[in-house]
Biopython code that builds the backbone (N, CA, C, O; Angstrom):
import numpy as np
from Bio.PDB.StructureBuilder import StructureBuilder

atoms = [
    (1, "MET", "N", (63.016, 73.548, 174.848)),
    (1, "MET", "CA", (61.875, 72.761, 174.420)),
    (1, "MET", "C", (60.676, 73.049, 175.338)),
    (1, "MET", "O", (60.821, 73.142, 176.557)),
    (2, "ILE", "N", (59.533, 73.184, 174.749)),
    (2, "ILE", "CA", (58.314, 73.452, 175.510)),
    (2, "ILE", "C", (57.850, 72.152, 176.166)),
    (2, "ILE", "O", (57.689, 71.139, 175.486)),
    (3, "PRO", "N", (57.633, 72.174, 177.492)),
    (3, "PRO", "CA", (57.179, 70.958, 178.159)),
    (3, "PRO", "C", (55.749, 70.597, 177.740)),
    (3, "PRO", "O", (54.878, 71.461, 177.644)),
    (4, "ARG", "N", (55.535, 69.320, 177.496)),
    (4, "ARG", "CA", (54.202, 68.845, 177.121)),
    (4, "ARG", "C", (53.521, 68.213, 178.333)),
    (4, "ARG", "O", (54.137, 67.482, 179.110)),
    (5, "ILE", "N", (52.237, 68.517, 178.467)),
    (5, "ILE", "CA", (51.451, 68.050, 179.598)),
    (5, "ILE", "C", (50.854, 66.679, 179.272)),
    (5, "ILE", "O", (50.268, 66.472, 178.209)),
    (6, "LYS", "N", (51.021, 65.760, 180.208)),
    (6, "LYS", "CA", (50.446, 64.426, 180.076)),
    (6, "LYS", "C", (49.019, 64.394, 180.629)),
    (6, "LYS", "O", (48.121, 63.798, 180.033)),
    (7, "SER", "N", (48.826, 65.054, 181.795)),
    (7, "SER", "CA", (47.490, 65.104, 182.397)),
    (7, "SER", "C", (47.332, 66.346, 183.259)),
    (7, "SER", "O", (48.303, 66.885, 183.791)),
    (8, "VAL", "N", (46.092, 66.785, 183.385)),
    (8, "VAL", "CA", (45.765, 67.922, 184.245)),
    (8, "VAL", "C", (44.481, 67.586, 184.988)),
    (8, "VAL", "O", (43.529, 67.057, 184.415)),
    (9, "LYS", "N", (44.478, 67.908, 186.287)),
    (9, "LYS", "CA", (43.310, 67.623, 187.118)),
    (9, "LYS", "C", (43.049, 68.814, 188.037)),
    (9, "LYS", "O", (43.954, 69.252, 188.747)),
    (10, "PRO", "N", (41.818, 69.348, 188.033)),
    (10, "PRO", "CA", (41.494, 70.433, 188.958)),
    (10, "PRO", "C", (41.352, 69.892, 190.378)),
    (10, "PRO", "O", (40.748, 68.842, 190.596)),
    (11, "MET", "N", (41.911, 70.617, 191.331)),
    (11, "MET", "CA", (41.843, 70.241, 192.742)),
    (11, "MET", "C", (41.091, 71.341, 193.497)),
    (11, "MET", "O", (40.614, 72.298, 192.888)),
    (12, "ASN", "N", (40.988, 71.204, 194.806)),
    (12, "ASN", "CA", (40.353, 72.227, 195.632)),
    (12, "ASN", "C", (41.180, 73.504, 195.651)),
    (12, "ASN", "O", (42.382, 73.481, 195.387)),
    (13, "ASN", "N", (40.529, 74.611, 195.965)),
    (13, "ASN", "CA", (41.180, 75.909, 196.173)),
    (13, "ASN", "C", (41.955, 76.404, 194.965)),
    (13, "ASN", "O", (43.014, 77.012, 195.117)),
    (14, "PHE", "N", (41.440, 76.149, 193.763)),
    (14, "PHE", "CA", (42.002, 76.666, 192.519)),
    (14, "PHE", "C", (43.427, 76.177, 192.253)),
    (14, "PHE", "O", (44.270, 76.924, 191.757)),
    (15, "VAL", "N", (43.675, 74.927, 192.587)),
    (15, "VAL", "CA", (44.964, 74.295, 192.339)),
    (15, "VAL", "C", (44.801, 73.272, 191.213)),
    (15, "VAL", "O", (43.825, 72.523, 191.172)),
    (16, "LEU", "N", (45.782, 73.257, 190.300)),
    (16, "LEU", "CA", (45.824, 72.246, 189.247)),
    (16, "LEU", "C", (46.913, 71.233, 189.574)),
    (16, "LEU", "O", (48.022, 71.603, 189.958)),
    (17, "GLN", "N", (46.592, 69.973, 189.420)),
    (17, "GLN", "CA", (47.591, 68.916, 189.529)),
    (17, "GLN", "C", (47.975, 68.560, 188.092)),
    (17, "GLN", "O", (47.133, 68.126, 187.305)),
    (18, "VAL", "N", (49.247, 68.746, 187.761)),
    (18, "VAL", "CA", (49.700, 68.582, 186.382)),
    (18, "VAL", "C", (50.869, 67.604, 186.340)),
    (18, "VAL", "O", (51.798, 67.693, 187.143)),
    (19, "VAL", "N", (50.810, 66.667, 185.389)),
    (19, "VAL", "CA", (51.912, 65.742, 185.155)),
    (19, "VAL", "C", (52.397, 65.975, 183.724)),
    (19, "VAL", "O", (51.605, 66.063, 182.786)),
    (20, "PHE", "N", (53.728, 66.072, 183.585)),
    (20, "PHE", "CA", (54.354, 66.314, 182.288)),
    (20, "PHE", "C", (54.916, 65.025, 181.705)),
    (20, "PHE", "O", (55.092, 64.036, 182.417)),
    (21, "ASP", "N", (55.196, 65.042, 180.408)),
    (21, "ASP", "CA", (55.726, 63.863, 179.723)),
    (21, "ASP", "C", (57.027, 63.351, 180.339)),
    (21, "ASP", "O", (57.306, 62.153, 180.282)),
    (22, "ASP", "N", (57.832, 64.251, 180.933)),
    (22, "ASP", "CA", (59.109, 63.819, 181.517)),
    (22, "ASP", "C", (58.936, 63.225, 182.917)),
    (22, "ASP", "O", (59.916, 62.864, 183.570)),
    (23, "GLY", "N", (57.682, 63.126, 183.372)),
    (23, "GLY", "CA", (57.396, 62.536, 184.671)),
    (23, "GLY", "C", (57.273, 63.524, 185.808)),
    (23, "GLY", "O", (56.842, 63.157, 186.901)),
    (24, "LYS", "N", (57.644, 64.777, 185.572)),
    (24, "LYS", "CA", (57.535, 65.793, 186.615)),
    (24, "LYS", "C", (56.068, 66.041, 186.928)),
    (24, "LYS", "O", (55.256, 66.223, 186.020)),
    (25, "GLY", "N", (55.728, 66.048, 188.215)),
    (25, "GLY", "CA", (54.380, 66.361, 188.656)),
    (25, "GLY", "C", (54.409, 67.607, 189.515)),
    (25, "GLY", "O", (55.247, 67.725, 190.408)),
    (26, "VAL", "N", (53.501, 68.543, 189.258)),
    (26, "VAL", "CA", (53.460, 69.786, 190.020)),
    (26, "VAL", "C", (52.035, 70.113, 190.429)),
    (26, "VAL", "O", (51.063, 69.638, 189.842)),
    (27, "LEU", "N", (51.949, 70.939, 191.455)),
    (27, "LEU", "CA", (50.698, 71.575, 191.855)),
    (27, "LEU", "C", (50.845, 73.050, 191.530)),
    (27, "LEU", "O", (51.763, 73.710, 192.016)),
    (28, "TYR", "N", (49.946, 73.562, 190.713)),
    (28, "TYR", "CA", (50.010, 74.970, 190.319)),
    (28, "TYR", "C", (48.786, 75.687, 190.871)),
    (28, "TYR", "O", (47.649, 75.325, 190.568)),
    (29, "ASN", "N", (49.036, 76.717, 191.693)),
    (29, "ASN", "CA", (47.961, 77.489, 192.297)),
    (29, "ASN", "C", (47.551, 78.613, 191.347)),
    (29, "ASN", "O", (48.314, 79.552, 191.120)),
    (30, "VAL", "N", (46.359, 78.512, 190.803)),
    (30, "VAL", "CA", (45.857, 79.493, 189.842)),
    (30, "VAL", "C", (45.324, 80.740, 190.549)),
    (30, "VAL", "O", (45.065, 81.753, 189.900)),
    (31, "GLU", "N", (45.161, 80.676, 191.859)),
    (31, "GLU", "CA", (44.564, 81.795, 192.594)),
    (31, "GLU", "C", (45.363, 83.093, 192.433)),
    (31, "GLU", "O", (44.776, 84.173, 192.362)),
    (32, "ASN", "N", (46.691, 82.998, 192.374)),
    (32, "ASN", "CA", (47.505, 84.204, 192.168)),
    (32, "ASN", "C", (47.183, 84.847, 190.820)),
    (32, "ASN", "O", (47.113, 86.072, 190.715)),
    (33, "ASP", "N", (46.989, 84.023, 189.793)),
    (33, "ASP", "CA", (46.622, 84.543, 188.478)),
    (33, "ASP", "C", (45.224, 85.147, 188.505)),
    (33, "ASP", "O", (44.979, 86.184, 187.889)),
    (34, "ILE", "N", (44.313, 84.500, 189.216)),
    (34, "ILE", "CA", (42.945, 85.006, 189.330)),
    (34, "ILE", "C", (42.952, 86.401, 189.953)),
    (34, "ILE", "O", (42.195, 87.277, 189.535)),
    (35, "ASP", "N", (43.810, 86.603, 190.952)),
    (35, "ASP", "CA", (43.866, 87.893, 191.648)),
    (35, "ASP", "C", (44.546, 88.990, 190.833)),
    (35, "ASP", "O", (44.328, 90.172, 191.103)),
    (36, "THR", "N", (45.374, 88.623, 189.830)),
    (36, "THR", "CA", (46.131, 89.648, 189.101)),
    (36, "THR", "C", (45.734, 89.817, 187.642)),
    (36, "THR", "O", (46.038, 90.849, 187.043)),
    (37, "ILE", "N", (45.063, 88.832, 187.055)),
    (37, "ILE", "CA", (44.679, 88.907, 185.643)),
    (37, "ILE", "C", (43.156, 89.012, 185.564)),
    (37, "ILE", "O", (42.454, 88.062, 185.908)),
    (38, "PRO", "N", (42.641, 90.158, 185.114)),
    (38, "PRO", "CA", (41.192, 90.384, 185.135)),
    (38, "PRO", "C", (40.353, 89.274, 184.494)),
    (38, "PRO", "O", (39.327, 88.893, 185.057)),
    (39, "SER", "N", (40.757, 88.748, 183.342)),
    (39, "SER", "CA", (39.930, 87.730, 182.678)),
    (39, "SER", "C", (39.856, 86.431, 183.477)),
    (39, "SER", "O", (38.899, 85.673, 183.315)),
    (40, "TYR", "N", (40.829, 86.157, 184.326)),
    (40, "TYR", "CA", (40.838, 84.940, 185.134)),
    (40, "TYR", "C", (39.801, 84.985, 186.263)),
    (40, "TYR", "O", (39.482, 83.944, 186.837)),
    (41, "GLN", "N", (39.274, 86.162, 186.592)),
    (41, "GLN", "CA", (38.331, 86.279, 187.701)),
    (41, "GLN", "C", (37.064, 85.461, 187.468)),
    (41, "GLN", "O", (36.371, 85.104, 188.421)),
    (42, "ASP", "N", (36.758, 85.162, 186.202)),
    (42, "ASP", "CA", (35.602, 84.305, 185.903)),
    (42, "ASP", "C", (35.746, 82.932, 186.549)),
    (42, "ASP", "O", (34.743, 82.278, 186.833)),
    (43, "LEU", "N", (36.981, 82.485, 186.786)),
    (43, "LEU", "CA", (37.190, 81.179, 187.407)),
    (43, "LEU", "C", (36.628, 81.137, 188.826)),
    (43, "LEU", "O", (36.270, 80.072, 189.331)),
    (44, "LYS", "N", (36.553, 82.309, 189.465)),
    (44, "LYS", "CA", (35.965, 82.384, 190.808)),
    (44, "LYS", "C", (34.486, 82.728, 190.762)),
    (44, "LYS", "O", (33.716, 82.256, 191.599)),
    (45, "THR", "N", (34.077, 83.542, 189.800)),
    (45, "THR", "CA", (32.709, 84.055, 189.805)),
    (45, "THR", "C", (31.707, 83.164, 189.068)),
    (45, "THR", "O", (30.507, 83.245, 189.332)),
    (46, "ILE", "N", (32.177, 82.315, 188.148)),
    (46, "ILE", "CA", (31.268, 81.417, 187.426)),
    (46, "ILE", "C", (31.364, 80.032, 188.063)),
    (46, "ILE", "O", (32.385, 79.359, 187.926)),
    (47, "PRO", "N", (30.310, 79.601, 188.758)),
    (47, "PRO", "CA", (30.347, 78.314, 189.456)),
    (47, "PRO", "C", (30.700, 77.151, 188.515)),
    (47, "PRO", "O", (30.113, 76.999, 187.444)),
    (48, "GLY", "N", (31.661, 76.348, 188.939)),
    (48, "GLY", "CA", (32.039, 75.152, 188.199)),
    (48, "GLY", "C", (33.003, 75.346, 187.051)),
    (48, "GLY", "O", (33.493, 74.364, 186.493)),
    (49, "LEU", "N", (33.295, 76.598, 186.673)),
    (49, "LEU", "CA", (34.167, 76.838, 185.516)),
    (49, "LEU", "C", (35.575, 76.275, 185.746)),
    (49, "LEU", "O", (36.148, 75.663, 184.845)),
    (50, "PHE", "N", (36.130, 76.475, 186.930)),
    (50, "PHE", "CA", (37.492, 76.007, 187.188)),
    (50, "PHE", "C", (37.615, 74.500, 186.929)),
    (50, "PHE", "O", (38.626, 74.045, 186.394)),
    (51, "ASN", "N", (36.612, 73.742, 187.300)),
    (51, "ASN", "CA", (36.649, 72.290, 187.139)),
    (51, "ASN", "C", (36.519, 71.843, 185.682)),
    (51, "ASN", "O", (36.653, 70.655, 185.388)),
    (52, "GLN", "N", (36.260, 72.777, 184.773)),
    (52, "GLN", "CA", (36.123, 72.447, 183.353)),
    (52, "GLN", "C", (37.434, 72.629, 182.587)),
    (52, "GLN", "O", (37.419, 72.742, 181.361)),
    (53, "VAL", "N", (38.560, 72.658, 183.289)),
    (53, "VAL", "CA", (39.864, 72.831, 182.643)),
    (53, "VAL", "C", (40.077, 71.747, 181.587)),
    (53, "VAL", "O", (39.713, 70.588, 181.783)),
    (54, "GLN", "N", (40.675, 72.151, 180.461)),
    (54, "GLN", "CA", (40.934, 71.235, 179.356)),
    (54, "GLN", "C", (42.378, 71.382, 178.888)),
    (54, "GLN", "O", (43.008, 72.419, 179.096)),
    (55, "LEU", "N", (42.882, 70.352, 178.264)),
    (55, "LEU", "CA", (44.216, 70.356, 177.687)),
    (55, "LEU", "C", (44.084, 70.578, 176.188)),
    (55, "LEU", "O", (43.305, 69.892, 175.526)),
    (56, "ASP", "N", (44.840, 71.533, 175.646)),
    (56, "ASP", "CA", (44.737, 71.780, 174.208)),
    (56, "ASP", "C", (45.413, 70.641, 173.433)),
    (56, "ASP", "O", (46.224, 69.910, 174.000)),
    (57, "PRO", "N", (45.086, 70.483, 172.137)),
    (57, "PRO", "CA", (45.620, 69.357, 171.357)),
    (57, "PRO", "C", (47.154, 69.285, 171.301)),
    (57, "PRO", "O", (47.711, 68.193, 171.190)),
    (58, "SER", "N", (47.831, 70.414, 171.375)),
    (58, "SER", "CA", (49.301, 70.412, 171.333)),
    (58, "SER", "C", (49.911, 69.978, 172.663)),
    (58, "SER", "O", (51.102, 69.675, 172.735)),
    (59, "ARG", "N", (49.090, 69.950, 173.719)),
    (59, "ARG", "CA", (49.488, 69.608, 175.084)),
    (59, "ARG", "C", (50.504, 70.597, 175.663)),
    (59, "ARG", "O", (51.284, 70.243, 176.547)),
    (60, "THR", "N", (50.491, 71.839, 175.163)),
    (60, "THR", "CA", (51.386, 72.876, 175.670)),
    (60, "THR", "C", (50.615, 73.994, 176.369)),
    (60, "THR", "O", (51.170, 75.054, 176.659)),
    (61, "CYS", "N", (49.344, 73.751, 176.634)),
    (61, "CYS", "CA", (48.498, 74.786, 177.223)),
    (61, "CYS", "C", (47.257, 74.128, 177.825)),
    (61, "CYS", "O", (46.723, 73.163, 177.277)),
    (62, "VAL", "N", (46.809, 74.664, 178.961)),
    (62, "VAL", "CA", (45.498, 74.297, 179.480)),
    (62, "VAL", "C", (44.601, 75.515, 179.312)),
    (62, "VAL", "O", (45.079, 76.649, 179.270)),
    (63, "PHE", "N", (43.298, 75.271, 179.217)),
    (63, "PHE", "CA", (42.388, 76.395, 179.013)),
    (63, "PHE", "C", (41.029, 76.095, 179.613)),
    (63, "PHE", "O", (40.674, 74.946, 179.876)),
    (64, "TRP", "N", (40.283, 77.165, 179.819)),
    (64, "TRP", "CA", (38.919, 77.052, 180.340)),
    (64, "TRP", "C", (37.913, 77.574, 179.325)),
    (64, "TRP", "O", (36.816, 77.030, 179.197)),
    (65, "ASN", "N", (38.278, 78.616, 178.611)),
    (65, "ASN", "CA", (37.425, 79.184, 177.559)),
    (65, "ASN", "C", (38.311, 80.005, 176.627)),
    (65, "ASN", "O", (39.535, 79.943, 176.732)),
    (66, "ASP", "N", (37.720, 80.764, 175.730)),
    (66, "ASP", "CA", (38.503, 81.539, 174.759)),
    (66, "ASP", "C", (39.328, 82.654, 175.397)),
    (66, "ASP", "O", (40.254, 83.171, 174.772)),
    (67, "MET", "N", (39.006, 83.024, 176.620)),
    (67, "MET", "CA", (39.688, 84.142, 177.272)),
    (67, "MET", "C", (40.696, 83.705, 178.339)),
    (67, "MET", "O", (41.540, 84.503, 178.747)),
    (68, "ILE", "N", (40.622, 82.459, 178.792)),
    (68, "ILE", "CA", (41.452, 82.020, 179.917)),
    (68, "ILE", "C", (42.255, 80.784, 179.522)),
    (68, "ILE", "O", (41.706, 79.704, 179.301)),
    (69, "ASP", "N", (43.580, 80.974, 179.438)),
    (69, "ASP", "CA", (44.452, 79.835, 179.180)),
    (69, "ASP", "C", (45.755, 80.019, 179.952)),
    (69, "ASP", "O", (46.049, 81.103, 180.458)),
    (70, "LEU", "N", (46.522, 78.946, 180.032)),
    (70, "LEU", "CA", (47.734, 78.948, 180.831)),
    (70, "LEU", "C", (48.757, 78.058, 180.138)),
    (70, "LEU", "O", (48.498, 76.881, 179.886)),
    (71, "ALA", "N", (49.919, 78.625, 179.831)),
    (71, "ALA", "CA", (50.957, 77.904, 179.089)),
    (71, "ALA", "C", (51.643, 76.851, 179.954)),
    (71, "ALA", "O", (51.823, 77.035, 181.158)),
    (72, "SER", "N", (52.018, 75.755, 179.321)),
    (72, "SER", "CA", (52.663, 74.654, 180.041)),
    (72, "SER", "C", (54.006, 75.066, 180.647)),
    (72, "SER", "O", (54.362, 74.602, 181.730)),
    (73, "ASP", "N", (54.754, 75.933, 179.959)),
    (73, "ASP", "CA", (56.056, 76.322, 180.511)),
    (73, "ASP", "C", (55.905, 77.132, 181.796)),
    (73, "ASP", "O", (56.764, 77.055, 182.674)),
    (74, "THR", "N", (54.841, 77.896, 181.918)),
    (74, "THR", "CA", (54.571, 78.636, 183.153)),
    (74, "THR", "C", (54.256, 77.664, 184.288)),
    (74, "THR", "O", (54.768, 77.809, 185.398)),
    (75, "ILE", "N", (53.416, 76.681, 184.004)),
    (75, "ILE", "CA", (53.064, 75.681, 185.014)),
    (75, "ILE", "C", (54.311, 74.903, 185.430)),
    (75, "ILE", "O", (54.530, 74.658, 186.616)),
    (76, "TYR", "N", (55.120, 74.521, 184.455)),
    (76, "TYR", "CA", (56.332, 73.727, 184.705)),
    (76, "TYR", "C", (57.308, 74.496, 185.593)),
    (76, "TYR", "O", (57.874, 73.940, 186.534)),
    (77, "GLU", "N", (57.498, 75.771, 185.287)),
    (77, "GLU", "CA", (58.481, 76.590, 186.022)),
    (77, "GLU", "C", (57.991, 77.009, 187.399)),
    (77, "GLU", "O", (58.764, 76.997, 188.357)),
    (78, "TYR", "N", (56.732, 77.375, 187.515)),
    (78, "TYR", "CA", (56.242, 77.958, 188.761)),
    (78, "TYR", "C", (55.413, 77.013, 189.637)),
    (78, "TYR", "O", (55.074, 77.359, 190.769)),
    (79, "GLY", "N", (55.092, 75.852, 189.134)),
    (79, "GLY", "CA", (54.350, 74.882, 189.933)),
    (79, "GLY", "C", (55.232, 74.298, 191.035)),
    (79, "GLY", "O", (56.449, 74.196, 190.884)),
    (80, "GLU", "N", (54.606, 73.921, 192.133)),
    (80, "GLU", "CA", (55.334, 73.285, 193.248)),
    (80, "GLU", "C", (55.436, 71.800, 192.967)),
    (80, "GLU", "O", (54.428, 71.138, 192.717)),
    (81, "ALA", "N", (56.662, 71.270, 193.006)),
    (81, "ALA", "CA", (56.883, 69.851, 192.735)),
    (81, "ALA", "C", (56.134, 69.000, 193.757)),
    (81, "ALA", "O", (56.143, 69.273, 194.958)),
    (82, "GLU", "N", (55.487, 67.961, 193.237)),
    (82, "GLU", "CA", (54.806, 67.003, 194.114)),
    (82, "GLU", "C", (55.844, 66.018, 194.649)),
    (82, "GLU", "O", (56.846, 65.740, 193.990)),
    (83, "ASN", "N", (55.597, 65.501, 195.832)),
    (83, "ASN", "CA", (56.489, 64.492, 196.392)),
    (83, "ASN", "C", (56.533, 63.282, 195.479)),
    (83, "ASN", "O", (55.505, 62.818, 194.987)),
    (84, "GLY", "N", (57.755, 62.772, 195.255)),
    (84, "GLY", "CA", (57.912, 61.573, 194.451)),
    (84, "GLY", "C", (58.009, 61.819, 192.963)),
    (84, "GLY", "O", (58.113, 60.861, 192.197)),
    (85, "SER", "N", (57.978, 63.083, 192.515)),
    (85, "SER", "CA", (58.131, 63.351, 191.076)),
    (85, "SER", "C", (59.524, 63.896, 190.837)),
    (85, "SER", "O", (60.233, 64.273, 191.771)),
    (86, "ASN", "N", (59.909, 63.931, 189.551)),
    (86, "ASN", "CA", (61.260, 64.384, 189.181)),
    (86, "ASN", "C", (61.457, 65.853, 189.439)),
    (86, "ASN", "O", (62.537, 66.385, 189.181)),
]
sb = StructureBuilder()
sb.init_structure("model")
sb.init_model(0)
sb.init_chain("A")
sb.init_seg("    ")
for serial, (resi, resn, name, xyz) in enumerate(atoms, 1):
    if name == "N":
        sb.init_residue(resn, " ", resi, " ")
    sb.init_atom(name, np.array(xyz, "f"), 0.0, 1.0, " ", f" {name:<3s}", serial, name[0])
structure = sb.get_structure()
C-alpha cells in the first residue's frame, strides 16, 4: 500500500518534515536529490522555491512545480524517523 501523507512542512537546509496517516513522522533531506537530479537544482537556485512545497490531492506525492516532485513511498522509506513517532 502506498503511504499517504498527512502533512508536509519545509524546514531549514532543504529538509522536509513529513507526517503520514499511520502516525509515522520523518525528516527527509532533499539535498541529496538536489545534488543528483538535475531538475531538482532549481530548489537551490530559485529563491524561496523550496518553501513552496505542496501536497498533491492523492496525498501520495509532494511537489514544487511541474518538473520537481517526490513520491510518498520514497519519503517514507528513506526519511529519518523523528523522535516519538512510529
